[in-house]
Z-matrix of the N, CA and C atoms (Angstrom, degrees):
N
C 1 1.545
C 2 1.578 1 104.96
N 3 1.357 2 109.27 1 134.33
C 4 1.493 3 113.31 2 176.53
C 5 1.534 4 112.80 3 -56.02
N 6 1.427 5 114.83 4 151.87
C 7 1.492 6 114.04 5 178.51
C 8 1.462 7 112.86 6 -54.63
N 9 1.227 8 122.28 7 120.41
C 10 1.406 9 131.95 8 -174.69
C 11 1.636 10 106.20 9 -62.62
N 12 1.321 11 119.70 10 -34.71
C 13 1.377 12 122.23 11 -170.82
C 14 1.613 13 113.44 12 -87.94
N 15 1.122 14 115.82 13 4.50
C 16 1.487 15 119.10 14 -179.84
C 17 1.520 16 113.32 15 -57.77
N 18 1.394 17 118.35 16 -40.94
C 19 1.484 18 128.60 17 179.24
C 20 1.542 19 102.89 18 -121.09
N 21 1.273 20 124.24 19 75.03
C 22 1.528 21 122.13 20 -172.48
C 23 1.452 22 114.24 21 -65.19
N 24 1.190 23 125.08 22 -40.20
C 25 1.407 24 129.02 23 177.62
C 26 1.507 25 114.75 24 -64.97
N 27 1.317 26 110.17 25 -46.98
C 28 1.547 27 118.66 26 179.32
C 29 1.566 28 104.28 27 -65.96
N 30 1.359 29 117.84 28 -47.28
C 31 1.380 30 125.00 29 -174.46
C 32 1.698 31 103.93 30 -58.97
N 33 1.281 32 114.23 31 -43.61
C 34 1.482 33 112.77 32 -175.58
C 35 1.559 34 110.88 33 -70.52
N 36 1.295 35 119.90 34 -44.97
C 37 1.313 36 127.18 35 179.66
C 38 1.551 37 112.36 36 -56.89
N 39 1.333 38 112.73 37 -53.51
C 40 1.423 39 118.44 38 -177.77
C 41 1.551 40 114.71 39 -75.13
N 42 1.364 41 115.92 40 -44.78
C 43 1.414 42 114.16 41 173.38
C 44 1.465 43 123.09 42 -79.84
N 45 1.323 44 121.27 43 -62.27
C 46 1.395 45 116.95 44 -177.18
C 47 1.539 46 119.15 45 -61.77
N 48 1.393 47 113.59 46 -47.10
C 49 1.474 48 122.26 47 -178.99
C 50 1.674 49 106.28 48 -68.54
N 51 1.196 50 117.84 49 -49.05
C 52 1.406 51 121.93 50 -169.28
C 53 1.692 52 109.55 51 -67.45
N 54 1.309 53 105.42 52 -51.28
C 55 1.560 54 112.19 53 -175.25
C 56 1.415 55 111.16 54 -72.03
N 57 1.330 56 120.97 55 -49.19
C 58 1.350 57 122.92 56 -170.60
C 59 1.519 58 109.67 57 -82.29
N 60 1.323 59 120.59 58 -55.94
C 61 1.498 60 121.99 59 -170.36
C 62 1.454 61 110.92 60 -71.65
N 63 1.261 62 120.02 61 -20.62
C 64 1.464 63 121.12 62 -174.63
C 65 1.374 64 115.78 63 -120.16
N 66 1.360 65 122.56 64 15.11
C 67 1.455 66 131.07 65 -179.05
C 68 1.581 67 103.04 66 -56.09
N 69 1.386 68 111.95 67 -52.20
C 70 1.474 69 119.14 68 -161.28
C 71 1.546 70 102.58 69 -64.42
N 72 1.377 71 120.97 70 -56.20
C 73 1.447 72 120.57 71 -177.57
C 74 1.463 73 115.99 72 -60.43
N 75 1.351 74 121.30 73 -31.18
C 76 1.398 75 122.22 74 170.27
C 77 1.472 76 110.85 75 -61.82
N 78 1.357 77 112.15 76 -50.73
C 79 1.554 78 116.15 77 -171.21
C 80 1.526 79 104.97 78 -59.75
N 81 1.432 80 115.67 79 -43.21
C 82 1.467 81 115.53 80 -176.83
C 83 1.528 82 118.04 81 -63.54
N 84 1.492 83 106.75 82 -34.91
C 85 1.472 84 115.77 83 173.45
C 86 1.593 85 114.21 84 -60.33
N 87 1.361 86 109.32 85 -47.44
C 88 1.528 87 113.95 86 -177.74
C 89 1.472 88 113.63 87 -68.19
N 90 1.392 89 118.75 88 -19.80
C 91 1.368 90 123.15 89 -174.47
C 92 1.606 91 105.84 90 -79.97
N 93 1.299 92 111.95 91 -24.22
C 94 1.511 93 116.62 92 175.64
C 95 1.521 94 114.96 93 -83.53
N 96 1.352 95 120.63 94 -11.71
C 97 1.395 96 124.34 95 174.67
C 98 1.552 97 107.96 96 -91.05
N 99 1.372 98 113.16 97 136.24
C 100 1.367 99 118.33 98 175.40
C 101 1.439 100 115.81 99 -102.81
N 102 1.404 101 114.17 100 -15.74
C 103 1.468 102 114.80 101 172.87
C 104 1.499 103 105.28 102 -168.68
N 105 1.333 104 109.93 103 167.27
C 106 1.571 105 115.64 104 177.12
C 107 1.428 106 107.47 105 -113.04
N 108 1.290 107 121.90 106 122.32
C 109 1.446 108 126.78 107 -178.74
C 110 1.446 109 112.72 108 -112.82
N 111 1.293 110 119.93 109 -165.68
C 112 1.498 111 123.86 110 -175.28
C 113 1.511 112 107.55 111 -70.82
N 114 1.453 113 116.66 112 -24.00
C 115 1.408 114 115.01 113 -176.44
C 116 1.579 115 110.91 114 -98.88
N 117 1.277 116 116.93 115 10.65
C 118 1.427 117 122.09 116 -173.61
C 119 1.473 118 117.22 117 105.39
N 120 1.307 119 113.29 118 -148.61
C 121 1.473 120 119.12 119 -177.28
C 122 1.642 121 104.84 120 -73.22
N 123 1.252 122 115.89 121 140.72
C 124 1.367 123 125.05 122 174.12
C 125 1.634 124 111.10 123 -117.80
N 126 1.286 125 119.95 124 91.88
C 127 1.371 126 129.50 125 -162.98
C 128 1.618 127 103.15 126 -66.75
N 129 1.317 128 115.95 127 142.22
C 130 1.453 129 127.93 128 173.35
C 131 1.459 130 110.29 129 -65.29
N 132 1.311 131 121.64 130 140.52
C 133 1.402 132 123.74 131 171.99
C 134 1.457 133 116.20 132 -141.43
N 135 1.275 134 116.70 133 178.15
C 136 1.561 135 117.72 134 -174.00
C 137 1.551 136 114.30 135 -97.21
N 138 1.364 137 112.09 136 -5.86
C 139 1.506 138 111.47 137 179.36
C 140 1.473 139 108.82 138 -152.62
N 141 1.284 140 115.08 139 167.22
C 142 1.506 141 119.12 140 -179.66
C 143 1.615 142 110.23 141 -67.03
N 144 1.309 143 113.09 142 -35.39
C 145 1.505 144 112.12 143 179.06
C 146 1.422 145 112.80 144 -65.22
N 147 1.402 146 117.83 145 -35.59
C 148 1.481 147 118.13 146 175.40
C 149 1.444 148 112.36 147 -63.92
N 150 1.360 149 118.72 148 -36.79
C 151 1.345 150 117.56 149 176.56
C 152 1.492 151 120.08 150 -66.46
N 153 1.371 152 112.80 151 -32.84
C 154 1.433 153 120.49 152 170.02
C 155 1.442 154 114.06 153 -60.38
N 156 1.388 155 117.65 154 -43.67
C 157 1.449 156 121.96 155 172.82
C 158 1.401 157 110.81 156 -59.19
N 159 1.305 158 120.72 157 -49.53
C 160 1.491 159 119.35 158 178.83
C 161 1.582 160 114.88 159 -56.61
N 162 1.329 161 114.23 160 -40.28
C 163 1.469 162 118.72 161 -178.10
C 164 1.450 163 102.58 162 -69.27
N 165 1.326 164 130.23 163 -35.37
C 166 1.432 165 125.42 164 -179.92
C 167 1.523 166 112.30 165 -69.43
N 168 1.231 167 113.24 166 -36.41
C 169 1.534 168 121.24 167 176.34
C 170 1.582 169 107.11 168 -57.21
N 171 1.338 170 111.13 169 -49.28
C 172 1.507 171 116.20 170 -173.15
C 173 1.469 172 112.82 171 -58.98
N 174 1.421 173 116.45 172 -26.33
C 175 1.445 174 118.39 173 -176.95
C 176 1.503 175 113.01 174 -81.14
N 177 1.341 176 117.14 175 4.95
C 178 1.449 177 123.91 176 166.84
C 179 1.473 178 110.95 177 55.01
N 180 1.370 179 117.68 178 55.75
C 181 1.482 180 124.80 179 173.73
C 182 1.489 181 106.48 180 -64.56
N 183 1.425 182 110.81 181 171.86
C 184 1.409 183 114.79 182 -178.55
C 185 1.592 184 109.04 183 -73.64
N 186 1.343 185 110.53 184 131.36
C 187 1.544 186 118.69 185 -178.67
C 188 1.533 187 111.07 186 94.28
N 189 1.266 188 118.47 187 -3.51
C 190 1.408 189 118.49 188 -174.13
C 191 1.536 190 108.11 189 -127.27
N 192 1.360 191 121.19 190 118.49
C 193 1.374 192 122.85 191 -177.31
C 194 1.410 193 113.77 192 -66.50
N 195 1.385 194 114.99 193 158.10
C 196 1.434 195 128.56 194 174.03
C 197 1.679 196 111.28 195 -67.00
N 198 1.366 197 108.17 196 166.93
C 199 1.454 198 109.36 197 177.46
C 200 1.594 199 105.69 198 -66.68
N 201 1.327 200 123.33 199 -34.08
C 202 1.413 201 124.27 200 -177.61
C 203 1.544 202 106.50 201 -60.88
N 204 1.298 203 116.40 202 -46.72
C 205 1.517 204 119.80 203 179.19
C 206 1.540 205 110.62 204 -61.92
N 207 1.261 206 115.83 205 -41.27
C 208 1.495 207 112.85 206 171.90
C 209 1.483 208 117.20 207 -60.97
N 210 1.310 209 118.83 208 -38.06
C 211 1.514 210 123.58 209 178.76
C 212 1.452 211 106.12 210 -69.41
N 213 1.363 212 123.09 211 -42.62
C 214 1.419 213 123.77 212 -177.13
C 215 1.535 214 113.44 213 -66.93
N 216 1.340 215 120.10 214 -25.41
C 217 1.355 216 123.22 215 -179.42
C 218 1.545 217 112.72 216 -74.51
N 219 1.313 218 112.42 217 -18.65
C 220 1.535 219 115.44 218 172.09
C 221 1.420 220 112.01 219 -68.20
N 222 1.281 221 119.59 220 -16.26
C 223 1.581 222 125.58 221 -177.48
C 224 1.496 223 113.13 222 -118.26
N 225 1.325 224 119.80 223 23.31
C 226 1.458 225 122.25 224 175.83
C 227 1.504 226 112.86 225 -73.23
N 228 1.289 227 118.25 226 113.58
C 229 1.452 228 124.26 227 166.19
C 230 1.583 229 108.76 228 -160.35
N 231 1.362 230 113.41 229 160.18
C 232 1.455 231 113.83 230 -167.54
C 233 1.460 232 110.56 231 -69.71
N 234 1.352 233 123.82 232 -27.23
C 235 1.509 234 124.80 233 -179.59
C 236 1.561 235 107.94 234 -66.47
N 237 1.356 236 119.37 235 -40.36
C 238 1.432 237 118.96 236 175.84
C 239 1.465 238 114.18 237 -64.94
N 240 1.347 239 115.09 238 -39.54
C 241 1.495 240 120.86 239 -174.16
C 242 1.623 241 103.64 240 -65.49
N 243 1.307 242 115.55 241 -40.54
C 244 1.453 243 118.93 242 177.96
C 245 1.612 244 109.49 243 -64.04
N 246 1.347 245 115.03 244 -39.43
C 247 1.448 246 117.97 245 179.41
C 248 1.514 247 110.02 246 -67.50
N 249 1.309 248 118.65 247 -42.31
C 250 1.405 249 120.03 248 172.27
C 251 1.582 250 117.10 249 -51.55
N 252 1.302 251 114.75 250 -41.67
C 253 1.449 252 119.03 251 176.59
C 254 1.503 253 112.76 252 -61.52
N 255 1.422 254 112.24 253 -43.92
C 256 1.433 255 116.47 254 -179.34
C 257 1.487 256 112.49 255 -63.23
N 258 1.263 257 117.58 256 -46.06
C 259 1.492 258 127.43 257 -177.57
C 260 1.570 259 105.83 258 -58.90
N 261 1.361 260 122.70 259 -50.35
C 262 1.311 261 124.15 260 -179.53
C 263 1.546 262 110.14 261 -59.18
N 264 1.321 263 117.72 262 -49.49
C 265 1.383 264 123.43 263 -178.65
C 266 1.467 265 111.40 264 -56.98
N 267 1.376 266 119.14 265 -43.81
C 268 1.304 267 127.16 266 -175.79
C 269 1.574 268 116.50 267 -65.82
N 270 1.452 269 108.44 268 -35.23
C 271 1.392 270 119.91 269 173.31
C 272 1.607 271 114.62 270 -70.45
N 273 1.230 272 109.74 271 -31.42
C 274 1.517 273 116.17 272 -177.81
C 275 1.724 274 102.77 273 -81.99
N 276 1.244 275 121.34 274 -31.38
C 277 1.331 276 124.77 275 178.12
C 278 1.522 277 111.27 276 -66.68
N 279 1.350 278 116.69 277 -34.26
C 280 1.512 279 123.60 278 177.13
C 281 1.603 280 108.39 279 -85.42
N 282 1.330 281 116.81 280 -1.97
C 283 1.513 282 118.73 281 -179.75
C 284 1.425 283 112.72 282 68.66
N 285 1.408 284 119.10 283 25.00
C 286 1.390 285 126.21 284 171.60
C 287 1.560 286 112.13 285 -86.27
N 288 1.395 287 118.34 286 78.69
C 289 1.389 288 120.31 287 -167.27
C 290 1.584 289 113.11 288 -115.19
N 291 1.336 290 115.99 289 -11.23
C 292 1.329 291 118.46 290 176.08
C 293 1.486 292 114.58 291 -75.52
N 294 1.423 293 126.17 292 117.58
C 295 1.340 294 126.92 293 -170.15
C 296 1.660 295 111.92 294 -46.85
N 297 1.296 296 115.45 295 -47.50
C 298 1.448 297 114.17 296 178.89
C 299 1.651 298 115.56 297 -59.27
N 300 1.323 299 109.00 298 -39.00
C 301 1.540 300 112.59 299 173.78
C 302 1.473 301 110.70 300 -65.67
N 303 1.231 302 114.57 301 -37.55
C 304 1.568 303 112.57 302 -176.53
C 305 1.493 304 107.29 303 -69.53
N 306 1.233 305 121.87 304 -38.71
C 307 1.456 306 126.50 305 178.29
C 308 1.561 307 105.06 306 -57.79
N 309 1.314 308 118.97 307 -52.08
C 310 1.415 309 118.62 308 -177.08
C 311 1.509 310 115.21 309 -59.13
N 312 1.323 311 111.56 310 -46.60
C 313 1.604 312 114.64 311 176.55
C 314 1.518 313 108.27 312 -58.98
N 315 1.337 314 120.74 313 -46.69
C 316 1.382 315 121.84 314 -167.73
C 317 1.606 316 113.07 315 -72.41
N 318 1.273 317 111.01 316 -30.94
C 319 1.594 318 118.15 317 172.90
C 320 1.484 319 103.30 318 -68.88
N 321 1.295 320 125.80 319 -40.86
C 322 1.500 321 122.83 320 -166.71
C 323 1.630 322 99.02 321 -75.50
N 324 1.338 323 117.22 322 -40.10
C 325 1.575 324 116.98 323 176.17
C 326 1.399 325 114.23 324 -56.31
N 327 1.350 326 116.30 325 -49.24
C 328 1.394 327 120.23 326 -179.84
C 329 1.620 328 113.36 327 -55.96
N 330 1.240 329 109.99 328 -43.00
C 331 1.434 330 120.19 329 178.54
C 332 1.507 331 113.82 330 -62.17
N 333 1.359 332 113.44 331 -49.58
C 334 1.453 333 119.23 332 177.38
C 335 1.542 334 109.38 333 -65.49
N 336 1.199 335 123.69 334 -54.58
C 337 1.501 336 126.20 335 178.07
C 338 1.460 337 111.13 336 -53.71
N 339 1.435 338 119.02 337 -47.78
C 340 1.370 339 119.67 338 175.35
C 341 1.403 340 120.09 339 -54.17
N 342 1.311 341 113.85 340 -43.56
C 343 1.534 342 122.69 341 174.25
C 344 1.518 343 111.73 342 -65.10
N 345 1.199 344 116.56 343 -36.57
C 346 1.602 345 120.84 344 171.97
C 347 1.336 346 114.39 345 -61.19
N 348 1.373 347 113.76 346 -45.05
C 349 1.530 348 118.55 347 -177.70
C 350 1.545 349 110.09 348 -68.34
N 351 1.428 350 116.24 349 -31.53
C 352 1.518 351 114.23 350 174.55
C 353 1.529 352 109.36 351 -73.57
N 354 1.286 353 115.56 352 -34.11
C 355 1.601 354 113.73 353 -179.02
C 356 1.531 355 108.15 354 -71.11
N 357 1.386 356 122.44 355 -31.38
C 358 1.362 357 122.35 356 178.92
C 359 1.504 358 110.69 357 -66.90
N 360 1.276 359 117.29 358 -39.22
C 361 1.562 360 118.68 359 176.95
C 362 1.441 361 112.78 360 -71.78
N 363 1.337 362 116.38 361 -31.44
C 364 1.527 363 119.40 362 178.12
C 365 1.614 364 104.18 363 -69.91
N 366 1.284 365 119.85 364 -39.29
C 367 1.393 366 122.16 365 -177.26
C 368 1.462 367 111.06 366 -59.11
N 369 1.371 368 110.80 367 -41.82
C 370 1.575 369 117.68 368 -179.09
C 371 1.488 370 104.43 369 -62.11
N 372 1.295 371 125.91 370 -39.15
C 373 1.406 372 124.77 371 -165.32
C 374 1.550 373 112.72 372 -93.44
N 375 1.342 374 117.29 373 -30.59
C 376 1.535 375 118.01 374 -174.87
C 377 1.530 376 109.20 375 -75.03
N 378 1.354 377 108.80 376 153.88
C 379 1.425 378 125.78 377 178.83
C 380 1.521 379 105.10 378 -96.82
N 381 1.409 380 111.38 379 155.00
C 382 1.433 381 123.04 380 178.75
C 383 1.492 382 113.64 381 -58.90
N 384 1.385 383 112.98 382 -40.74
C 385 1.564 384 117.07 383 175.27
C 386 1.615 385 113.71 384 -57.38
N 387 1.327 386 111.44 385 -37.05
C 388 1.496 387 112.70 386 177.19
C 389 1.456 388 114.14 387 -74.51
N 390 1.250 389 120.55 388 -34.98
C 391 1.454 390 122.26 389 166.88
C 392 1.544 391 113.93 390 -55.40
N 393 1.303 392 113.55 391 -48.89
C 394 1.510 393 117.70 392 175.80
C 395 1.491 394 113.19 393 -59.19
N 396 1.368 395 114.28 394 -39.94
C 397 1.525 396 115.53 395 176.45
C 398 1.592 397 112.29 396 -65.84
N 399 1.344 398 113.84 397 -37.55
C 400 1.453 399 115.29 398 176.67
C 401 1.575 400 112.95 399 -64.90
N 402 1.279 401 114.24 400 -38.10
C 403 1.519 402 114.77 401 178.76
C 404 1.510 403 108.50 402 -69.71
N 405 1.287 404 125.80 403 -30.31
C 406 1.473 405 125.27 404 174.40
C 407 1.463 406 110.90 405 -67.22
N 408 1.365 407 113.03 406 -43.00
C 409 1.561 408 118.06 407 -179.04
C 410 1.478 409 107.45 408 -70.16
N 411 1.243 410 122.70 409 -20.45
C 412 1.564 411 122.21 410 178.96
C 413 1.477 412 109.73 411 -75.05
N 414 1.354 413 115.56 412 -12.59
C 415 1.536 414 117.60 413 178.84
C 416 1.485 415 107.39 414 -101.71
N 417 1.355 416 123.24 415 -35.16
C 418 1.386 417 126.13 416 -179.15
C 419 1.497 418 117.41 417 -160.00
N 420 1.276 419 117.79 418 164.61
C 421 1.407 420 120.91 419 -176.70
C 422 1.527 421 109.09 420 -81.07
N 423 1.314 422 118.15 421 145.70
C 424 1.499 423 120.93 422 179.21
C 425 1.448 424 113.55 423 -120.45
N 426 1.252 425 123.58 424 156.42
C 427 1.435 426 126.35 425 157.47
C 428 1.485 427 114.14 426 -74.12
N 429 1.293 428 117.04 427 143.87
C 430 1.428 429 118.34 428 -177.00
C 431 1.479 430 114.84 429 -48.78
N 432 1.359 431 117.33 430 -41.78
C 433 1.512 432 122.57 431 -174.43
C 434 1.580 433 103.39 432 -70.34
N 435 1.242 434 124.68 433 -16.11
C 436 1.438 435 124.12 434 -172.09
C 437 1.657 436 106.24 435 -79.24
N 438 1.344 437 111.21 436 -14.75
C 439 1.484 438 120.27 437 -179.93
C 440 1.529 439 110.21 438 -81.93
N 441 1.243 440 110.31 439 -22.63
C 442 1.689 441 116.24 440 -175.33
C 443 1.446 442 113.20 441 -55.68
N 444 1.536 443 118.81 442 -36.12
C 445 1.464 444 112.33 443 -179.19
C 446 1.494 445 115.59 444 -67.54
N 447 1.397 446 118.77 445 -22.86
C 448 1.341 447 124.76 446 -179.34
C 449 1.674 448 106.52 447 -66.11
N 450 1.288 449 111.46 448 -44.68
C 451 1.394 450 121.13 449 -176.00
C 452 1.664 451 107.92 450 -68.74
N 453 1.263 452 111.50 451 -50.26
C 454 1.468 453 115.38 452 -177.90
C 455 1.583 454 113.61 453 -58.88
N 456 1.321 455 114.13 454 -37.26
C 457 1.533 456 120.86 455 -178.47
C 458 1.567 457 105.10 456 -67.63
N 459 1.307 458 116.49 457 -46.77
C 460 1.516 459 116.58 458 177.56
C 461 1.507 460 114.24 459 -64.04
N 462 1.341 461 117.24 460 -37.83
C 463 1.494 462 117.68 461 178.63
C 464 1.439 463 110.76 462 -67.61
N 465 1.407 464 121.85 463 -32.42
C 466 1.398 465 122.37 464 177.15
C 467 1.494 466 111.44 465 -66.96
N 468 1.253 467 114.89 466 -39.03
C 469 1.592 468 118.14 467 -175.47
C 470 1.636 469 110.47 468 -79.86
N 471 1.321 470 112.62 469 -40.45
C 472 1.461 471 117.35 470 -175.46
C 473 1.548 472 109.48 471 -115.75
N 474 1.400 473 116.46 472 72.05
C 475 1.464 474 119.32 473 -176.84
C 476 1.468 475 111.85 474 -63.83
N 477 1.229 476 120.29 475 -34.98
C 478 1.490 477 121.63 476 -173.48
C 479 1.447 478 112.12 477 -64.88
N 480 1.425 479 111.61 478 -45.58
C 481 1.553 480 122.37 479 -178.30
C 482 1.553 481 107.86 480 -64.69
N 483 1.311 482 113.13 481 -35.28
C 484 1.539 483 112.55 482 -168.79
C 485 1.529 484 108.15 483 -103.38
N 486 1.146 485 123.36 484 5.76
C 487 1.419 486 125.86 485 -179.17
C 488 1.472 487 110.08 486 -52.03
N 489 1.342 488 122.14 487 -47.27
C 490 1.435 489 122.00 488 175.59
C 491 1.589 490 111.54 489 -119.30
N 492 1.269 491 110.41 490 39.30
C 493 1.517 492 111.73 491 179.65
C 494 1.561 493 103.05 492 -125.15
N 495 1.279 494 115.09 493 110.31
C 496 1.538 495 121.58 494 -179.17
C 497 1.517 496 113.54 495 -79.42
N 498 1.287 497 119.28 496 168.97
C 499 1.387 498 124.24 497 178.99
C 500 1.467 499 110.79 498 -63.04
N 501 1.365 500 117.64 499 -44.69
C 502 1.542 501 118.06 500 178.89
C 503 1.470 502 112.46 501 -59.24
N 504 1.316 503 115.24 502 -36.75
C 505 1.534 504 117.87 503 177.64
C 506 1.589 505 108.61 504 -62.65
N 507 1.281 506 109.40 505 -44.39
C 508 1.574 507 112.63 506 -173.71
C 509 1.588 508 104.31 507 -66.98
N 510 1.268 509 115.01 508 -42.76
C 511 1.523 510 115.20 509 180.00
C 512 1.554 511 113.38 510 -69.14
N 513 1.291 512 118.04 511 -39.63
C 514 1.475 513 119.04 512 -176.52
C 515 1.352 514 110.29 513 -70.07
N 516 1.357 515 125.71 514 -23.34
C 517 1.465 516 126.78 515 175.78
C 518 1.566 517 108.17 516 -58.59
N 519 1.266 518 122.41 517 -41.89
C 520 1.528 519 124.95 518 -177.89
C 521 1.494 520 105.91 519 -71.88
N 522 1.459 521 117.67 520 -35.51
C 523 1.407 522 116.92 521 177.87
C 524 1.528 523 114.19 522 -67.87
N 525 1.418 524 114.63 523 -38.82
C 526 1.449 525 116.90 524 176.97
C 527 1.473 526 117.45 525 -65.28
N 528 1.296 527 108.18 526 -26.81
C 529 1.527 528 110.45 527 176.20
C 530 1.639 529 117.05 528 -90.71
N 531 1.269 530 108.50 529 10.54
C 532 1.476 531 119.77 530 -178.65
C 533 1.487 532 113.10 531 59.04
N 534 1.340 533 120.40 532 23.00
C 535 1.383 534 117.87 533 -178.37
C 536 1.553 535 110.42 534 -85.18
N 537 1.297 536 121.47 535 -12.06
C 538 1.453 537 124.35 536 -178.50
C 539 1.482 538 106.33 537 -137.78
N 540 1.378 539 115.01 538 157.71
C 541 1.510 540 118.45 539 175.20
C 542 1.570 541 103.30 540 -133.58
N 543 1.264 542 115.30 541 157.40
C 544 1.520 543 118.47 542 -170.82
C 545 1.623 544 101.25 543 -137.35
N 546 1.352 545 110.21 544 130.02
C 547 1.523 546 120.12 545 174.54
C 548 1.409 547 107.30 546 -128.55
N 549 1.298 548 120.36 547 107.86
C 550 1.358 549 126.03 548 -174.34
C 551 1.650 550 107.15 549 67.97
N 552 1.267 551 121.48 550 -121.63
C 553 1.428 552 119.82 551 177.97
C 554 1.636 553 107.99 552 -104.06
N 555 1.296 554 110.30 553 3.15
C 556 1.565 555 114.06 554 -175.66
C 557 1.544 556 109.20 555 -88.49
N 558 1.311 557 115.92 556 130.26
C 559 1.410 558 123.74 557 177.60
C 560 1.436 559 110.58 558 -109.17
N 561 1.399 560 115.09 559 137.89
C 562 1.469 561 119.11 560 176.90
C 563 1.637 562 107.35 561 -134.95
N 564 1.215 563 114.18 562 164.62
C 565 1.547 564 119.63 563 179.78
C 566 1.608 565 102.65 564 -91.70
N 567 1.252 566 116.47 565 141.19
C 568 1.516 567 127.13 566 173.48
C 569 1.550 568 109.09 567 -85.08
N 570 1.377 569 112.75 568 160.68
C 571 1.555 570 119.12 569 170.96
C 572 1.495 571 108.04 570 -55.10
N 573 1.285 572 125.06 571 -33.42
C 574 1.464 573 123.30 572 179.76
C 575 1.474 574 107.56 573 -72.51
N 576 1.323 575 123.62 574 -40.78
C 577 1.356 576 123.89 575 170.46
C 578 1.463 577 119.35 576 -54.85
N 579 1.264 578 117.62 577 -45.30
C 580 1.529 579 128.19 578 174.27
C 581 1.500 580 105.97 579 -60.74
N 582 1.355 581 121.33 580 -54.07
C 583 1.432 582 122.38 581 175.37
C 584 1.531 583 113.26 582 -55.26
N 585 1.180 584 120.31 583 -41.79
C 586 1.499 585 124.11 584 172.31
C 587 1.519 586 115.74 585 -52.99
N 588 1.329 587 108.18 586 -45.48
C 589 1.515 588 113.08 587 -179.60
C 590 1.570 589 109.05 588 -68.98
N 591 1.253 590 119.17 589 -36.22
C 592 1.417 591 126.17 590 175.45
C 593 1.543 592 112.42 591 -63.79
N 594 1.313 593 110.78 592 -42.25
C 595 1.516 594 113.20 593 -179.56
C 596 1.526 595 109.14 594 -67.85
N 597 1.267 596 124.61 595 -35.89
C 598 1.359 597 122.38 596 176.76
C 599 1.468 598 118.97 597 -60.48
N 600 1.424 599 112.12 598 -37.09
C 601 1.318 600 116.79 599 170.73
C 602 1.638 601 115.75 600 -70.27
N 603 1.177 602 114.02 601 -39.09
C 604 1.422 603 127.75 602 -176.89
C 605 1.636 604 109.00 603 -61.97
N 606 1.451 605 107.82 604 -40.17
C 607 1.517 606 106.89 605 -176.24
C 608 1.562 607 108.14 606 -106.67
N 609 1.389 608 116.96 607 24.94
C 610 1.383 609 121.75 608 176.15
C 611 1.592 610 113.56 609 49.52
N 612 1.333 611 119.04 610 46.67
C 613 1.417 612 126.25 611 179.27
C 614 1.578 613 108.40 612 -93.76
N 615 1.178 614 119.27 613 129.28
C 616 1.559 615 119.90 614 -173.75
C 617 1.500 616 103.32 615 -73.22
N 618 1.513 617 109.44 616 138.40
C 619 1.402 618 117.20 617 171.70
C 620 1.605 619 116.04 618 -90.12
N 621 1.363 620 106.84 619 0.22
C 622 1.488 621 111.21 620 -177.35
C 623 1.509 622 109.25 621 -94.14
N 624 1.256 623 118.94 622 56.69
C 625 1.483 624 124.76 623 -179.08
C 626 1.571 625 110.44 624 -74.80
N 627 1.240 626 117.41 625 164.77
C 628 1.439 627 124.32 626 172.28
C 629 1.445 628 105.13 627 -70.58
N 630 1.433 629 117.06 628 161.40
C 631 1.414 630 122.23 629 178.91
C 632 1.544 631 113.75 630 86.04
């Protein structure tokens, strides 16, 4: 993954603010959409008349905003407006003025910062023993039972944490984050797992966490 700190303010605005602060509104908006068509989102409704109204709105007639405008209004606040000015100025400074090139850069930035936000959340939740297990899996495949010693050692050291935390819960956390994959009893690390380990090094996050 590219160095997340190359564009710190852009990364902050796109990643932390967008992903965390507005996950709920985005999720609720997407829940209302039943499909994506050539005109954009087609929101679900309770009647044919409501669907016709929605289709009319999507055509962006005079005085009615586009679907993009409706989406952007979910994120209206002064901080984001200031961030938009900074991003536009920074793109101009880098001479990225062609609309297609701007789109490519911004899509990549959203992808990078979104991944970084996911990794930050995972780092908050993950235990040190799970990181050590990932490091070992980064070197070779393991049988599932070979991961038990990582769990047992952590449980012995952190008895309060592990009093109601079974091995399968410990193991399934890594599965739920798509850091590992299992075929039969063989466990391997995924590309996301490898990138997560690289991210910890890149951002100077300690791998010696509790748990």
